[in-house]
C-alpha positions in Angstrom: 4.8 -7.8 -25.0 4.1 -4.2 -23.1 6.8 -3.7 -20.7 6.0 -2.9 -17.0 5.9 0.9 -15.8 8.1 1.8 -13.5 6.9 2.2 -10.0 7.3 5.8 -10.1 4.6 6.2 -12.9 2.2 3.8 -11.7 -0.9 5.6 -12.0 -0.2 8.6 -13.1 -0.6 8.5 -16.6 -4.1 8.4 -18.1 -2.8 8.8 -22.1 -0.9 5.3 -23.1 -0.8 5.3 -26.6 2.8 4.1 -26.9 3.2 0.1 -27.3 7.1 -0.3 -26.9 9.4 1.4 -24.1 10.6 5.0 -24.8 8.5 5.3 -28.0 7.0 8.7 -28.5 3.3 8.6 -27.4 1.1 9.4 -30.2 -1.7 11.6 -29.3 -5.9 9.9 -29.5 -6.7 8.8 -32.7 -10.1 10.5 -32.0 -8.9 13.9 -31.4 -10.6 16.8 -33.3 -8.9 18.4 -35.5 -7.0 21.8 -34.0 -7.1 25.3 -35.3 -3.4 26.9 -35.0 -5.2 30.4 -34.8 -7.6 29.2 -32.1 -6.4 28.7 -28.5 -8.3 25.0 -28.0 -9.4 23.6 -24.4 -7.8 20.5 -23.5 -9.9 17.5 -22.5 -7.3 15.8 -20.5 -3.7 17.3 -19.3 -2.2 15.1 -22.2 1.4 16.0 -20.9 1.0 13.2 -18.5 1.5 11.3 -21.7 5.4 10.8 -21.4 5.9 10.2 -17.7 6.2 6.1 -18.1 8.6 6.6 -20.5 10.8 9.0 -18.2 14.6 7.7 -18.6 16.6 10.0 -16.9 16.2 12.3 -13.6 18.2 15.5 -13.5 19.1 17.8 -10.0 20.2 21.2 -11.0 21.3 24.1 -8.7 18.9 27.2 -8.7 21.0 29.7 -7.9 20.3 33.3 -6.4 22.1 35.7 -9.1 22.9 33.7 -12.9 25.0 36.6 -13.9 27.2 37.0 -11.1 30.6 35.6 -11.0 30.2 33.8 -7.7 26.4 32.7 -7.5 24.5 31.1 -4.2 23.1 28.3 -4.7 19.4 28.5 -2.9 17.8 25.2 -3.9 17.6 21.8 -5.9 15.3 21.6 -8.8 15.0 17.7 -9.3 13.4 16.8 -12.7 12.0 13.7 -14.2 12.7 13.8 -18.1 11.9 11.9 -21.5 15.2 12.3 -23.6 16.6 11.3 -26.7 20.3 11.5 -28.0 21.1 14.7 -30.5 25.0 13.2 -31.2 28.3 13.4 -29.4 30.8 16.5 -29.6 33.7 16.2 -31.6 37.0 18.1 -31.0 35.8 20.2 -34.1 32.4 21.1 -33.2 33.1 22.0 -29.1 31.8 25.3 -27.3 32.0 26.9 -24.7 29.8 24.6 -23.0 31.0 21.3 -24.6 34.2 19.5 -24.7 34.9 16.2 -26.9 33.4 13.6 -25.4 29.5 15.3 -23.9 26.8 14.0 -25.4 23.7 16.3 -27.0 20.5 15.8 -25.3 16.6 16.7 -26.1 13.7 15.9 -24.7 10.8 17.3 -22.4 10.4 17.5 -18.5 8.0 15.2 -17.5 7.3 16.0 -13.9 9.7 18.1 -11.1 10.1 18.8 -7.7 12.3 21.2 -5.5 14.3 20.7 -2.8 16.6 22.5 -0.1 20.2 23.1 -1.1 21.1 21.9 2.4 21.1 18.2 3.0 22.9 15.3 4.7 22.1 12.7 1.5 24.2 14.5 -1.4 21.8 11.7 -3.4 18.1 12.6 -1.6 17.1 13.7 -5.1 17.2 9.9 -6.3 14.5 9.2 -3.6 11.9 6.6 -5.7 9.2 9.3 -4.8 9.3 13.2 -4.0 6.7 15.8 -3.9 6.1 16.4 -7.3 4.7 19.6 -9.0 2.8 20.8 -11.8 3.4 17.6 -14.6 5.3 18.6 -17.4 6.7 22.3 -16.1 9.0 23.0 -13.2 7.2 25.2 -10.8 6.6 28.6 -11.4 8.6 28.4 -14.5 7.2 30.3 -17.8 4.8 28.6 -19.8 5.8 29.1 -23.4 2.9 31.5 -24.3 3.5 33.6 -21.0 7.9 34.8 -22.2 7.4 37.5 -19.1 7.5 35.2 -16.3 10.7 33.8 -15.0 11.7 30.5 -14.3 13.4 29.3 -11.1 16.5 28.0 -12.5 17.6 29.4 -15.3 19.5 28.2 -18.0 22.9 27.4 -18.8 22.8 25.5 -15.9 24.9 23.1 -13.9 23.8 19.9 -12.3 24.1 16.2 -12.1 22.2 13.0 -14.0 20.6 10.0 -13.3 20.7 7.7 -16.4 19.7 4.0 -14.8 16.3 2.5 -14.8 14.3 4.8 -12.6 12.5 1.7 -10.8 15.9 0.5 -9.4 15.3 4.2 -7.2 14.8 2.9 -3.1 12.7 5.4 -1.0 15.1 6.9 1.2 17.2 7.8 -2.1 21.4 7.0 -2.7 23.2 5.8 -5.8 21.8 2.5 -7.1 24.9 -0.2 -6.7 26.6 -1.0 -9.6 25.1 1.6 -12.1 27.8 4.3 -11.4 28.8 4.6 -15.2 25.1 5.9 -15.7 26.0 9.3 -13.3 27.2 12.0 -14.8 27.2 15.3 -14.9 25.1 17.4 -17.3 24.6 21.0 -18.1 21.3 22.4 -19.1 21.7 24.8 -22.2 18.1 26.2 -23.0 14.6 25.6 -21.6 11.2 26.1 -23.7 9.8 25.4 -26.9 11.4 24.1 -30.0 9.7 26.5 -31.9 8.8 29.7 -30.6 5.7 31.0 -28.8 3.6 30.6 -31.4 2.9 28.4 -34.2 3.3 24.6 -34.0 5.2 25.5 -30.3 2.2 27.1 -29.0 0.4 23.5 -29.8 3.5 20.8 -29.0 5.1 22.6 -25.8 1.7 22.0 -23.9 0.7 18.8 -25.0 4.2 17.5 -24.1 5.8 19.7 -21.3 8.5 22.0 -21.3 11.3 21.7 -23.9 14.6 20.7 -22.5 17.9 20.9 -24.4 21.2 19.7 -22.3 24.6 18.2 -22.6 25.6 15.0 -21.0 29.6 15.4 -19.5 30.7 11.7 -18.6 33.8 13.6 -17.2 33.0 15.9 -15.2 31.7 14.6 -12.0 33.3 11.7 -9.7 32.0 9.2 -6.7 34.1 9.4 -4.1 35.7 6.2 -2.6 37.5 5.0 0.6 41.0 7.3 0.6 40.2 9.6 -1.7 41.9 12.8 -1.0 41.9 16.2 -2.7 45.9 15.3 -3.4 45.1 12.2 -5.2 42.2 13.5 -7.0 44.6 16.2 -7.5 47.4 14.2 -8.9 45.2 11.8 -11.0 42.7 14.1 -13.0 45.9 17.0 -13.7 44.7 19.4 -11.7 45.1 21.7 -8.6 43.5 21.0 -5.5 42.5 24.8 -5.3 41.6 24.1 -8.6 39.2 21.1 -7.2 38.0 23.6 -4.1 36.8 26.2 -6.6 34.6 23.9 -8.5 32.8 22.4 -5.3 31.6 25.2 -2.9 31.0 22.1 -0.3 35.0 22.1 -0.1 35.0 25.7 0.7 34.5 25.3 4.4 37.3 26.9 6.8 38.5 26.1 9.7 40.5 28.1 12.8 44.1 28.2 13.3 46.9 29.7 15.4 49.8 30.6 14.0 53.2 28.9 15.3 56.4 30.4 15.1 57.8 30.1 11.8 54.4 30.3 9.7 54.6 32.4 6.6 51.9 32.8 4.0 53.9 30.5 1.7 53.9 28.2 4.3 50.6 27.8 5.3 49.6 27.5 1.8 51.6 24.4 1.1 50.4 23.1 4.7 46.6 24.1 3.5 46.3 23.0 0.1 45.6 26.8 -1.1 47.1 30.2 -2.7 48.3 32.7 -1.2 45.4 35.1 -2.6 43.2 32.9 -1.2 44.4 33.0 2.6 44.3 36.7 2.2 41.0 37.0 1.2 40.0 34.8 4.3 41.7 36.8 6.6 41.7 41.0 6.0 43.9 40.8 8.8 46.9 39.6 5.7 45.8 42.4 3.5 47.5 45.1 5.6 49.8 47.8 3.8 52.7 50.2 4.2 53.2 52.8 1.8 56.0 53.2 -0.8 57.4 56.7 -2.4 58.8 55.8 -5.9 62.1 57.5 -7.0 63.6 58.7 -10.2 62.9 56.3 -13.1 61.4 53.3 -11.3 58.6 51.3 -12.7 56.0 48.5 -11.3 58.3 46.4 -12.8 61.4 47.8 -10.9 59.6 47.9 -7.4 57.7 44.7 -7.7 61.3 43.0 -8.3 62.9 45.2 -5.7 60.2 44.5 -3.1 60.0 40.3 -4.1 56.2 40.8 -4.8 54.7 39.5 -8.3 53.6 42.5 -10.1 50.1 41.3 -10.2 49.7 40.9 -6.4 51.5 45.3 -6.7 48.4 45.9 -8.9 45.8 44.5 -6.8 46.9 46.7 -3.9 47.4 49.7 -6.2 44.0 48.8 -8.3 44.7 52.8 -9.9 47.6 51.5 -11.7 46.0 48.0 -13.3 46.6 49.7 -16.7 50.0 51.3 -16.2 52.2 50.1 -18.2 54.6 48.2 -16.5 57.5 49.1 -18.3 56.9 53.0 -18.1 58.7 54.8 -15.4 56.0 56.1 -12.6 56.1 59.9 -11.5 58.7 60.2 -9.0 57.3 60.6 -5.5 54.1 58.3 -6.4 53.0 56.5 -3.5 52.4 53.1 -3.6 50.9 50.5 -0.8 52.9 47.0 -0.5 51.5 44.3 1.4 52.9 44.0 5.1 52.6 40.1 4.9 54.7 38.9 1.1 55.2 34.8 0.6 58.1 34.8 3.0 57.3 37.5 5.8 57.2 35.9 9.5 53.5 35.9 10.7 53.8 36.6 14.4 52.7 33.2 16.5 49.5 33.1 18.4 47.5 34.7 15.7 44.1 33.3 15.0 43.5 32.8 11.0 41.3 30.6 8.7 42.2 28.6 6.7 40.3 26.1 4.4 38.6 23.3 6.2 39.9 20.0 4.0 43.6 19.6 3.9 45.1 18.3 1.1 45.3 14.9 2.8 42.2 14.9 4.5 39.7 11.2 3.5 36.9 12.7 2.0 33.4 11.4 2.6 33.2 8.2 0.6 29.8 7.4 -1.5 29.6 11.7 -2.2 30.1 13.5 -5.5 32.1 16.5 -6.5 32.6 17.9 -9.6 36.2 17.8 -11.9 37.3 20.8 -13.1 36.5 21.0 -17.5 39.5 19.1 -19.3 39.6 21.9 -21.8 40.7 24.4 -19.0 44.6 25.8 -18.8 46.4 25.6 -15.7 45.9 29.4 -13.6 48.8 31.2 -13.2 49.0 32.4 -9.7 48.3 28.8 -8.4 51.6 26.8 -7.3 51.8 22.8 -7.5 49.9 21.7 -4.2 51.9 19.7 -1.3 50.5 17.4 1.2 52.1 18.0 4.5 
């Protein structure tokens, strides 16, 4: 018995040659022989063939400068895909882009749409209908025979995936109830033809749509529940509040406070669940420095110890000495810059300062989702355990 089409795809596919749900669609038997040496005109848009068999939806983030350490998201790409599993990553074959337990997937794009980055509903990409672009390809993406064009989202790129039945999606969007186990993180490793720009790739790619290879990351996203806070999540998943903020730019919002008597960098960092380095970066006034002239035999290590500074902070304020050996004596009379505001230096009361907007104990919005840090990551040396106040 033929399976019903998802309401998402009804009326979108004139070519239906497969008898079972999820089975790869074959070309019509009457298709003429194709000479791979000559570009052939297509009588019908055969890339529509996989649309009724889409079994996953992705939301990927396009950034302004993919090569940057801090890329800025500029829009979201929503992609319906036909995917098949290619294996599960084990501890012996994981890479920089994968972790044990990740699932390797590959397949073809069925259709795509663009959404703005800013939204009041982080699950709006799960709306039943969107403003779909050219079937089978990302909007403005390079076709396999036109490698000079750049796509609008480049791999590797991070995002989220819905693996549930697409027929469950509501018109306005939202995570369907009872299916949260099918919502997970993903990381796209590659877009484009599997077989290169010519030969069989030239034929297969325009027939089925743009190829995609990705990793399903079942442990990388978390749907928030009532009562979740940065402190609770950090403790539950063995990480820190600062790491959670770095993994989730939406948690990097700031608020203005007025310092009170007894405040210092250490006190403020503990109270607001952040690091002294982050507070300095948010507040240039806390980056003030004062000169220090070295005496005979002094080294970077001895100055840092005497002045109650970390060696890394001393190097940060004196970047020209970043490669100077810490135990090698500095030339007598060398002028170093030392931070005026150190960990325990009192900050004058009444100073207006920026601090992270979400306190460690602030309840996070239930129903939203956040990224969890990679399970392979080691502890960051400049982070102290977070405290809730």
